[in-house]
Each structure stands twice: as C-alpha cells, then as structure tokens.
C-alpha positions, -999 to +999 in steps of 0.1 A: +000+000+000+016+032-012+012+068-003-019+084-018-020+118-034-048+139-048-045+155-082-066+172-108-070+150-139-073+161-175-102+184-181-133+166-194-142+169-231-177+176-243-191+193-212-223+208-227-260+204-223-273+172-239-238+159-244-216+131-229-186+145-211-155+123-213-128+121-186-096+104-195-073+090-168-036+088-174-023+052-173+004+041-149-012+048-115-035+031-092-069+050-089-088+048-057-116+073-064-126+103-084-144+135-073-166+154-097-167+191-088-197+205-107-225+231-107-251+206-119-280+193-099-278+155-096-308+150-118-290+167-146-263+140-146-284+112-160-258+084-161-221+079-152-201+051-167-165+041-158-149+022-187-117+002-185-103-013-217-136-005-235-155-025-208-181-007-187-173-015-151-195+011-133-230+023-144-254+043-124-272+077-122-257+105-102-287+105-079-283+068-071-245+072-066-252+099-040-277+077-021-251+048-021-224+072-009-247+083+020-254+047+029-217+042+034-215+072+056-203+098+031-218+133+030-247+141+007-241+160-025-247+198-019-242+224-046-261+252-028-230+274-029-227+269-067-204+239-067-208+204-053-187+173-051-199+139-062-176+111-050-170+081-073-152+053-053-132+026-070-121+013-036-147-005-015-158+019+013-163+018+050-143-014+058-121-020+089-092-033+069-074-009+044-062-039+024-098-051+019-108-016+007-079-011-017-083-045-033-106-030-059-085+001-067-080+004-104-044-007-110-035+007-145-004+001-166+006-030-147+009-062-167+000-096-151+015-130-158-010-136-187-004-101-201-037-087-187-034-049-181-057-019-178-044+001-208-072+027-210-095+042-183-120+069-188-154+080-174-185+091-194-209+116-179-243+121-196-256+156-192-293+164-195-303+186-224-320+211-200-288+217-180-277+253-180-240+263-184-227+229-170-192+228-156-173+197-144-138+193-130-124+160-119-099+152-091-086+117-084-069+100-054-040+079-068-010+059-056+018+040-073+007+011-095+014-023-080+031-051-099+010-082-109-017-069-132-053-058-128-063-077-097-098-076-083-123-051-099-155-039-085-182-041-112-212-018-104-242-028-126-277-015-130-307-037-139-344-030-137-372-055-128-409-048-125-435-059-100-470-059-113-486-054-079-485-064-042-470-098-034-438-116-040-415-106-068-389-133-077-357-122-095-334-150-106-317-136-137-291-111-124-254-119-129-237-146-107-211-173-110-193-152-137-157-140-139-170-104-134-196-115-108-176-139-086-189-124-053-216-099-042-204-070-021-238-053-018-270-047-038-291-015-036-328-019-045-345+013-056-383+010-059-400+035-081-431+035-059-446+017-029-421-003-008-402-036-002-414-050+031-391-080+032-361-094+013-350-130+010-318-139-009-312-175-019-279-190-032-280-226-044-316-229-032-305-221+004-315-188+022-284-167+029-303-135+038-338-130+052-350-097+068-379-074+070-373-038+061-373-027+097-349-054+108-326-048+079-323-011+087-318-018+124-290-043+117-273-019+092-272+009+118-256-015+142-232-023+114-221+013+109-242+020+078-268+047+072-301+035+057-316+058+032-354+061+030-372+036+008-340+022-007-333-013+006-298-027+007-285-062+009-250-056+023-229-086+032-201-063+044-224-043+068-201-050+097-172-036+078-155-069+071-146-072+034-141-110+036-179-113+041-188-106+004-211-134-007-192-159-028-212-167-060-187-191-077-198-226-086-235-221-078-263-228-103-289-206-087-290-172-072-322-152-066-341-125-047-376-129-033-391-095-026-423-089-007-438-059-024-465-036-010-476-026-045-466-022-082-431-008-088-401-010-110-371-020-089-337-006-099-309-031-088-275-014-084-252-043-076-216-042-065-198-073-077-162-084-072-144-102-100-118-099-127-118-072-154-131-096-180-130-094-218 
C-alpha cells in the first residue's frame, strides 16, 4: 500500500447540455476514487459510466450514486454554494481493513502473468439537455501502481425489474457465477413506488439473507451503515469486514424474493467483485 496523493486529472471533453462528457485518466497509476466538482444538480447527470479497456465496469445515475455514498456514511451532495462534489469510489468503502478496501482500486499500466493490463481508463458523464452552463472538474486519489496486473475489480451494474402489484417478486436472472460477478459485495434496491417490506436472498436454493425492512435497517445501523429512505440494501459487508462478500462461484442458482406492497419498478444497483473480464 503506497502513499496516496490527490490531483486534478485532464479536463473533461464535451461538457455541454445534452452531451456526454468524457474524462480520460492517465495510465500508470492506481486509482482509488474520483471526485466530480460540478455546478449541476444531480438529476441533470443522468448516467455515469466508468470504462476500462472499453468495458463498462460502473454504471449508475448521479442520484443513485449519491444515495449509495450516504449509505456508506459519506456526506450528501450539496451544490447550494454553486459547486458540489460527487464522489465516485473505486475502492470499497467503510471497511475496517485498508487492504480489503484497496483490493478493488483500479491498477493501471501493470501487466499480469498472462499479459492482462488496464491500458485505457475513462469516465463518461451524460448531461441532461436542460442543464444550464454545465461545468465539471475531476480530481482523483492515486497511488503508485502495483506489480502483478489488474487484480480484483468492483463491477457496479444497473438492472431494472418490474413488480405488477403487491405480493412476491422473484428475480433470478441477475449476474452470478461469472468472472465479473464472482462475489456480491452489496446490492441496492431502488423501488420506483410503494415499498419492499421483506427481502430474501437464496444461493443454491438455500437462504443466505432474510430480513424485514425494519430489521434490515436496524442491523445496518448497528453495522455502521446509514439506511436511506425507501432504498433497501443487501449488504454482506455491513459489519465492515470485506471478507464477508457473498461468494457466487460454482453455484447454479441465485435469486431474490421481494415482498412488495404494490406495483413498482425495482432498480438493482449491484456491487460485484471479479476480474476485469474481456
């Protein structure tokens, strides 16, 4: 683990209403996080994508990123003074062991035994067409690149599933047992309306998580997390132990059973651990 420094990265290209701003990261360092300093309201940043070797490894809206940050104990985005900071972590957050946090830092320019290497890294930021005079600057926390290649990568995916009404919604088609989805760090469930009163997670037809909403939020507060409104979180690292990520390797079945209070579209933002992949 090397010393970290904070530096401004190359100015984004394409910062304009209705456009996609592109941030290019120089290769040869290990990237722990990026901070977007912007005058935009979160709703005006419709999607953020982090792309390594032309593979999208993070995908979410700015609004959802801010909610996830607050769950991990980070401050809420606030641009009341004209500029706000939206934090984009590549490290896992709020763990007791720094090694477990840094295991997912983006290690660029380092070649592994099989030749694998992150040779390009950039971020795309979609700006709403109604945004007025958008401005974005980006700062990154970096340290020296480690030998040995890419290592473990955190893949943050977004999927939507729909519940027709009250009752149980079963979701069994999200990624698992894949090179890029070898373990589940946490999953954030964003209902568009109504609520999720209970969550059951099954792996290999065996329950590995079963809680009501009230119990889940209580246990997460004990575990040093900060529950956020109607968003429900399945967080296997809630006690800040990174080793507790749910292993998904070798299993033939992985599913959620959600007790819904009414019709809704559920946005699943899942944090997976795995290799970079093709």
